C-alpha positions as CSV (number, residue, x, y, z in Angstrom):
1,M,105.0,99.7,112.3
2,N,102.6,102.5,112.9
3,A,103.4,105.5,110.6
4,A,102.8,107.9,113.6
5,D,105.4,106.0,115.6
6,Q,108.0,106.2,112.8
7,A,107.7,110.0,112.1
8,R,110.8,111.0,113.9
9,S,112.2,113.4,111.5
10,V,110.8,116.3,109.4
11,E,111.7,114.4,106.2
12,L,109.8,111.3,107.2
13,A,106.9,113.2,108.5
14,Q,106.7,115.1,105.3
15,L,106.8,111.8,103.3
16,I,104.0,110.3,105.4
17,A,101.9,113.4,105.0
18,S,102.5,113.4,101.2
19,S,101.6,109.7,101.0
20,V,98.3,110.4,102.9
21,T,97.6,113.3,100.5
22,L,98.1,110.9,97.5
23,F,95.6,108.5,98.8
24,R,93.2,111.2,99.9
25,G,93.2,112.7,96.4
26,Q,91.8,109.3,95.1
27,F,89.6,108.5,98.2
28,P,88.5,111.9,99.6
29,A,85.8,110.4,101.9
30,A,88.3,107.9,103.5
31,R,89.4,108.6,107.1
32,V,93.1,108.2,107.6
33,N,94.6,106.1,110.5
34,L,98.3,106.6,111.1
35,T,98.1,104.1,114.0
36,P,96.4,100.9,112.5
37,W,98.1,98.5,114.8
38,R,97.3,98.2,118.6
39,D,100.0,99.1,121.1
40,D,100.2,95.7,123.1
41,P,103.1,93.3,123.7
42,Q,101.9,90.9,121.1
43,T,101.7,93.3,118.4
44,R,105.0,95.0,119.4
45,A,106.7,91.5,119.2
46,F,105.9,91.5,115.5
47,A,106.6,95.1,114.7
48,E,108.6,95.7,111.7
49,R,110.7,98.8,112.0
50,E,111.4,98.8,108.2
51,S,107.7,99.4,107.5
52,L,105.4,102.5,107.5
53,D,101.9,101.4,108.0
54,L,98.7,103.4,107.6
55,A,95.0,102.9,107.0
56,F,92.3,104.5,105.2
57,H,88.6,103.6,106.4
58,F,85.6,104.3,104.2
59,P,82.5,105.7,105.5
60,G,80.7,102.5,104.5
61,W,81.3,99.6,102.1
62,S,83.2,100.4,98.8
63,P,81.8,98.2,96.2
64,R,84.4,99.2,93.7
65,L,87.2,98.2,96.0
66,Q,85.3,95.3,97.7
67,C,86.3,96.4,101.1
68,R,85.7,98.8,104.1
69,S,89.3,99.8,104.7
70,L,92.7,99.8,103.0
71,L,95.9,98.9,104.9
72,V,98.9,100.5,103.3
73,Q,102.4,99.1,104.1
74,L,105.4,101.0,102.9
75,R,108.4,98.6,102.9
76,L,111.6,100.6,103.5
77,E,115.3,99.6,102.8
78,Q,116.2,100.7,106.4
79,A,114.4,101.4,109.6
80,P,114.1,105.2,110.2
81,P,115.7,107.7,111.1
82,A,117.9,106.7,108.0
83,R,116.9,108.4,104.7
84,P,114.0,106.3,103.7
85,R,114.2,104.3,100.4
86,L,110.9,102.6,99.4
87,L,111.5,99.1,98.4
88,G,107.8,98.1,97.9
89,V,104.2,98.6,98.7
90,V,101.6,96.3,100.0
91,L,98.0,97.2,99.8
92,R,95.3,95.1,101.6
93,G,91.6,95.5,101.2
94,L,90.0,94.6,104.5
95,T,86.6,94.1,106.2
96,Y,85.9,93.6,109.8
97,E,86.2,89.8,109.4
98,S,89.3,89.4,107.1
99,E,91.6,90.4,104.3
100,R,89.6,90.4,101.0
101,W,92.5,91.1,98.6
102,R,96.1,92.1,98.5
103,L,98.2,94.0,95.9
104,A,101.9,94.0,96.3
105,T,104.6,95.8,94.0
106,V,106.4,92.6,93.1
107,G,105.8,90.4,90.1
108,D,102.9,91.7,87.9
109,W,101.4,94.1,90.5
110,R,98.0,92.3,90.3
111,P,95.7,91.9,93.4
112,S,95.0,88.4,94.7
113,G,92.3,87.3,97.1
114,S,88.7,86.2,97.4
115,H,87.0,89.5,96.3
116,L,89.0,91.6,94.0
117,P,88.6,95.3,93.3
118,Q,87.1,96.3,90.0
119,P,89.7,96.7,87.2
120,E,89.5,100.5,87.2
121,Q,90.4,100.5,90.8
122,V,93.2,98.1,90.3
123,A,94.7,100.5,87.7
124,E,94.3,103.5,90.1
125,L,95.9,101.5,92.9
126,Q,98.8,100.6,90.8
127,H,99.2,104.3,89.8
128,L,99.1,105.3,93.4
129,C,101.9,102.8,93.9
130,R,104.0,104.3,91.2
131,Q,103.4,107.8,92.6
132,L,104.6,106.6,96.1
133,F,107.8,105.3,94.4
134,D,108.3,108.7,92.8
135,L,107.5,110.5,96.0
136,F,110.2,108.6,98.0
137,A,112.8,108.9,95.2
138,T,112.5,112.6,95.4
139,G,112.2,112.9,99.0
140,G,108.7,114.3,98.8
141,Q,110.0,117.5,97.2
142,A,108.7,117.0,93.6
143,H,105.1,116.0,94.3
144,A,102.6,117.7,92.0
145,P,99.1,118.2,93.9
146,N,97.2,117.3,90.6
147,G,98.8,113.8,90.6
148,E,101.0,114.5,87.4
149,D,104.2,113.5,89.3
150,G,106.0,112.2,86.3
151,D,106.0,109.4,83.6
152,G,105.6,106.6,86.2
153,E,109.1,105.2,85.4
154,D,110.7,103.6,88.4
155,G,114.3,103.1,87.1
156,A,115.8,106.1,88.7
157,N,115.3,104.8,92.3
158,G,116.3,101.4,91.7
159,T,113.0,99.6,92.0
160,A,111.5,97.2,89.7
161,A,109.2,98.9,87.1
162,N,105.6,97.8,86.9
163,P,105.3,95.5,83.9
164,T,101.7,96.4,83.4
165,A,102.4,100.2,83.2
166,A,101.4,101.9,80.0
């Protein structure tokens, strides 16, 4: 569901804004979109209330990411307004035509698809996912602006740790 539609509490609005800040730190030229889904009956029929969806659109083609846009889907334990607990993250690299790749925080956290991002970008996307887990675990209170949020361990919030993390 569109992140803008889900921001019904100060806590959730803060978490969404902090999530945007994490991605903007890595992709400063990207334009954020808090309403990536259309508001029509067909789209509303498939809306997932346990998801916060936002997108980042690059000013052109990103050869390192092999896409023009990133769709970020944050999967929550319960639909807002309950205190959000992040269960997983799905990142999708998109073009106007289709999805090029997908990275989900299950299994080995590796992207799959027809045109994969460069290995350095995969590592950075995995790091962003760990930062998102840390952000939701702390309620958005402990985020350091320089990206040094912690050690990347996910055990404190009950999520599966990234097996490829160093």
